[in-house]
N, C-alpha and C positions, 0 to 999 in steps of 0.2 A: 504494500500500500504506500502510495506516494502523496505528496501534497496536492498534486493535480486532481487526484481522486476526490479529496475533500472539497477543493474549490468547485469542481463540477457538481458535486452533490449539493453544496450550499446554493449555487446558482439555480439549480432545479428546484430546491426547496423554496427559494424566494420567489421565483418566477412562476412556478407551477405549470411550466410549459417548456418542453425540450427545445423548441425552436428559439424562443426568447432567451433561454439560458445559453444556447450556443452563440447567439448574437452578442450577448453580454461578455462572453469569454473570448470572442474572436475565433471560434472553432466551428466546424461543421456539425450539423445535427447528428449524423451517424457517429462522429467521434465522441460526442457527449454521451450518447446512448451506450456506446461500448464502455466508456470510462465508468459510468454509473453501474452497468451490469458487472464490470470487473470488481468494483468496490463491494457490491452485494454478494458476489461469489466469495470474496475474501472473508467477509463478515459472516457468511452463512445465513443471511436473512434478507428479506425484502425490506427496502427502505421506502420505496415509492409504489403506490397502488396505481397501476397503469390500466385498470379495468374501465375507466371512464375517460372522456375527452379532457376533462379538467383533472390534472394530476393531483393526488392528495398523498401526504405522507402517511405511512403506516404508523402504528404505535411505536414500533422500533425506530422508525425514521424520525419521529418527534423527539424521542430520547437521544438519538445519536446526533441530531442537528446541533444542539447546544454544545455538546462535547467537541464536535468538529469545528464549530465557530470559535471556541476557546483555543483550540489547537492552532488554527490558522492565524488568529489574532496574536497569539504568543509568538509564532514564527515571524510574523510581520514586524512585531515590536523588536524582536531580537536582531533582525537583519536589516531593518530600515529605521534607525534611530531618527526621530524627528519627523518621520513621514506621517501625515495625517491618516487616520483610519476612517475610511469612508463607508463602512457597512452601516446602513441605516438602523436606527432603533425603531422598531415597528410597534406602535401603540394602538391597540384595538379598542373599539367601543361598539355598543349595540344600537345606541340611538342618540344620546345627548352628550357624549364625550365628557368633558370636565365641567359642564355647565357654564356658569358665568366666568369661571376661571380658565376656560379653554384658550382664549386669545392670549392672556398673560403667560400661560404655560408655554405656548408655542413661540411667542416672541422672545421671552426671556431665555428659553433654551437656545434659540438661534443666535442670540447675542453672546451667550456664554460659551456654547459648545458648537461652533460652526463646523468643526471637523467631523461631527457625528450628526447627520440629518435625522430629525425626528419626524417619522411618517405617521400620521393619524389615519387609521383605517376603520371605516364602518363595516362591520360584519354581523349579519343578522343571525346570531345564535346566542345562547345564554351566556357563554364565556367569551363572546366576541372573537372567536377563532383561536383562543389561547390553548385549549386542550388539543386542537388539531395541528398546532405548531405553526399557524399562519402569522402569529404575532409574537413579540417577545414579552409584552406585558399588556394588560387590559384594564380599562376603567369600567367597573361593573357596579350595578345597583342592586341592593338587597342581598340577602344570604345566598350564597352559591354553593351548592352541594356537588362538587366534582373532585374526585381523588387527585392528589398530587399537586394541588394549588396552594400557594401561600398568599394570604391577603392581608391588607392593612387598611383599616377604616380611616378615611381622610376628613370627611365631614358628613353631615346629614342634610337632606332636603325635605321640605314639607311636601305633602302630596296635594294634588289639585284634581278637580273634576274637569273633564273635557266634554263639553255639551254642544249640541247643534246651535249655530249662531242665530238662527231665527226660531229656536224652540222656546218652550216656556221657562227653562232654567237660565237662559242666557243673561237675563237682567238681574239675577239674584246676587246679593253681596257675598253669600256663602251657601254651601250645601253640606248635607250629611250623607253618610253611606246609605242610610235608609231612603233618602230621596232618590238616589240612583237605583236602588234595588227595586223600585216600583216599576221600572221599565227594563228593556234589554240592556245588557252591559257588553261592550265590545272588549274582547280579551286578545292580546297578542301572545299566543302560546309558544312562540319560538324564541323571541328575545325579550319579551316583556316580563314584568315582575308582579303584575296583578293577577290574582286567581280568586275563585269564589271564597277561598279561605280567609280573605281579608274581611269578609262580613261575618257576623255571629252565625252560628249554625242554624239558628231558628229565624234568621232574617236575611238569607242569601238571595241574590237576584232571581227574579221570576224567570228570566230567560237570558241566555248568553249567545254571543256571536263570536266565533274565533277567526282570527286572521294571522298572517305569518310575519308581518313586519310593521314598522311604524307608519310607513306611507299608506298601507292598506287600512291601518287602524284609523288614521286621520280621515281618509276618504269615506269610510263607513260612518263615522260620526257626523261628518259634514252632510252626508246624504240622509241623515235622520234615522239611521238604522239602530241607534242606541247611543249610550253615553260611555265614558271611560274614565279610568283613574291613572294618573302618571305622576312623575316627579315634577316639581315646580320648574326645573330647568327646561322641560319640554316646551313650555310656553315661549321661552326665549329662543331656543334652538330650532323649533319647528313651528313657527307661526303659520296659521292657515286661515284663509278668509272665511271658511265655512265653520270654523270651530272657535268657541270661546272657552277660556280656562277660568275656573272659579275655585276659590279656596275651599278645602274640605275641613270641616271642624273636628272630625272625630277619627281621622285616619292617622296611624302612627308614621313618624318620619321614616324616610328611606335612606339607609346608609350608602355612601358612595365609597367604593373600595378600589384600591390599586392592587391588582393581582399579577402574579407571575407563577411559572412552574417551579416546583421544588427542585433544587439542585443547581448546577452551574448554568448560567445564562449569559445574556449579552453583558459585556463588561461595563456598559454605561447604566445599567439598571440602578445601582445605588445612587447615582447622580440624579436620575429621574425621580426616585422616591424622595430624596432630600429636597429637590426643587418643588415637587408637588406639595410637600408639607409647608415649605416656605411661602409659596403662593397663597395657600389657604390661610396662613397666619397673617397675611397682609404685608409681608416683608419682601415680596418678590419683584420689586422694581416698579418703574413708573407706570406700567400698564395694568397693575392690579385693579380689578373692579371694572375694567372696560371690555370684558368678554361679551 
């Protein structure tokens, strides 16, 4: 096994496409495929699932990716003193990123660590691509039950009701869970945090409508098919002409978590966690509060 095997695998892991990985490496597609196959043969395990058009890492590939990235980074550090490390730090989120702190985080990171691009990726699943190895860290909301993740609570957001803009609740100053339970409730069951368990057992919604992402959730509410519940940041990050967000008086706050996989990861992860805490505390530079 040589360093070229690791670089080829990391390019495929990042791009999820053999052709794009080959272009990134300046190689032919067959050469990358052969190099990846050689690495898998050496390790005795499949790292990439080739059964679909969109390549995904296997569980073994997810675990190996972080180790390979550390090995390549260590080699580059040892042989290229002072050379900037350009491997992006990929930060996933399912819908509202870091809320009002999103812009301060991105701009302060760029100012302090220009040698390491921070890529913010929206991925519609409960761990924002983290368990599949698509990102290095993720901003998640609410408790996350996934093995092998390490999480840190950064702050909490109040919950709001999302109601049809021309419906009877749009002009209310506040709403309760009982108000919403009287009609259909729209649930994002793929990446959302709201379930019927948010309501007391004897007062759950009379009917629910399930969707798969935030865009469909907003569209269903705007169309008058039901109401919804989300974090307060959704109102800022996803304004919609057909949806009004109203404070909820009796829903518990929603924790915002920074999550990573257990074990070795991107070398910039400690800096990301430190900056996130700094931004939330109000000490993160002149852009704080302008997200």
